[in-house]
C-alpha positions in Angstrom: -0.1 -0.1 0.0 1.2 3.4 -0.9 2.2 6.0 1.8 3.3 9.6 1.7 6.2 10.3 4.0 6.7 13.9 5.8 9.9 15.6 4.7 11.1 15.6 8.2 10.9 11.9 8.3 12.6 11.5 4.9 15.5 13.8 6.1 16.0 11.9 9.2 16.8 9.0 7.1 19.9 10.7 5.7 21.1 12.9 8.7 23.8 11.2 10.5 22.9 12.3 14.0 19.0 11.9 13.7 17.2 9.2 15.7 13.5 8.9 15.1 11.2 5.8 15.7 8.6 7.1 13.1 11.4 7.7 10.4 12.6 4.0 11.2 9.2 2.7 10.9 8.5 4.7 7.7 12.0 3.4 6.3 10.9 0.0 6.7 7.9 0.6 4.8 10.1 1.5 1.7 10.9 -2.2 1.3 7.5 -3.2 0.8 5.3 -0.3 0.2 5.6 2.7 -2.4 6.3 6.4 -1.1 4.5 8.8 -3.2 4.9 12.4 -2.8 3.8 15.7 -4.4 6.0 17.8 -6.4 6.2 20.4 -3.7 7.7 17.7 -1.3 11.4 18.1 -2.5 11.5 21.7 -1.6 11.2 21.0 2.2 14.0 18.5 2.4 16.4 20.8 0.4 15.3 23.3 3.0 15.8 21.1 5.9 19.3 20.1 4.6 20.3 23.8 4.0 19.2 24.7 7.6 21.2 21.7 9.0 24.3 22.9 7.0 24.0 26.4 8.3 23.7 25.3 11.7 26.7 23.1 11.6 24.9 19.8 11.8 26.2 18.7 8.5 29.6 19.7 6.6 28.7 22.1 3.8 31.3 20.4 1.5 29.1 17.2 1.9 25.6 18.8 2.2 24.4 17.7 -1.1 25.2 14.1 -0.4 22.3 13.6 1.8 19.9 15.1 -0.8 21.3 12.5 -3.7 20.7 9.8 -1.0 17.2 10.8 -0.6 16.7 10.7 -4.2 18.1 7.3 -4.6 15.2 5.9 -2.3 12.0 4.6 -3.9 10.0 7.9 -3.5 7.9 8.4 -6.6 6.9 12.1 -7.4 5.3 13.3 -10.7 7.7 16.3 -11.1 11.3 16.6 -10.5 13.8 19.7 -10.2 17.6 19.7 -10.2 18.6 19.5 -6.4 22.0 20.3 -6.8 21.4 23.5 -8.8 18.4 24.8 -6.5 20.5 24.3 -3.4 23.6 26.2 -4.8 21.5 28.9 -5.6 19.8 29.0 -2.3 23.2 29.1 -0.7 24.5 31.8 -2.9 21.6 34.0 -2.4 20.9 33.1 1.2 17.3 31.9 0.0 15.3 29.0 1.0 15.0 26.1 -1.1 11.2 26.6 -1.9 9.8 27.4 -5.3 11.4 31.0 -5.7 14.7 29.5 -5.8 13.6 26.8 -8.4 12.1 29.6 -10.2 15.1 31.5 -10.5 17.2 28.4 -11.4 14.7 27.7 -14.4 14.7 31.3 -15.3 18.8 31.6 -15.3 18.9 28.3 -17.2 16.4 29.5 -19.7 18.3 32.7 -20.2 21.6 31.0 -20.9 20.2 28.2 -23.0 21.1 29.8 -26.2 24.8 30.1 -25.2 25.0 26.8 -24.0 23.6 25.3 -27.2 25.4 27.8 -29.7 21.7 28.7 -30.9 
């Protein structure tokens, strides 16, 4: 049976110092059930991981690694965004990783597209 994990539960799966019984139970379900999330789901783990980075819970040289580990889990989402680029933009401009950062990344990518393709 499908289930919808909360972002804080999902982030607990990849933070080294996090211990949460609910997260452990949800992680066990990943082996048998499908985790389904809405497109907006991915903004919250990005933001939680950036907050953990800013607070010194995780090293900023390796902050993208937990996000990549989350992406490898069987979490199904109808839409995807480029985590590494959104997180870098949020870092550079001290933004959250919510839709505004995603919009800025997509706008910047669209503006640069002709230069990248030689068009």
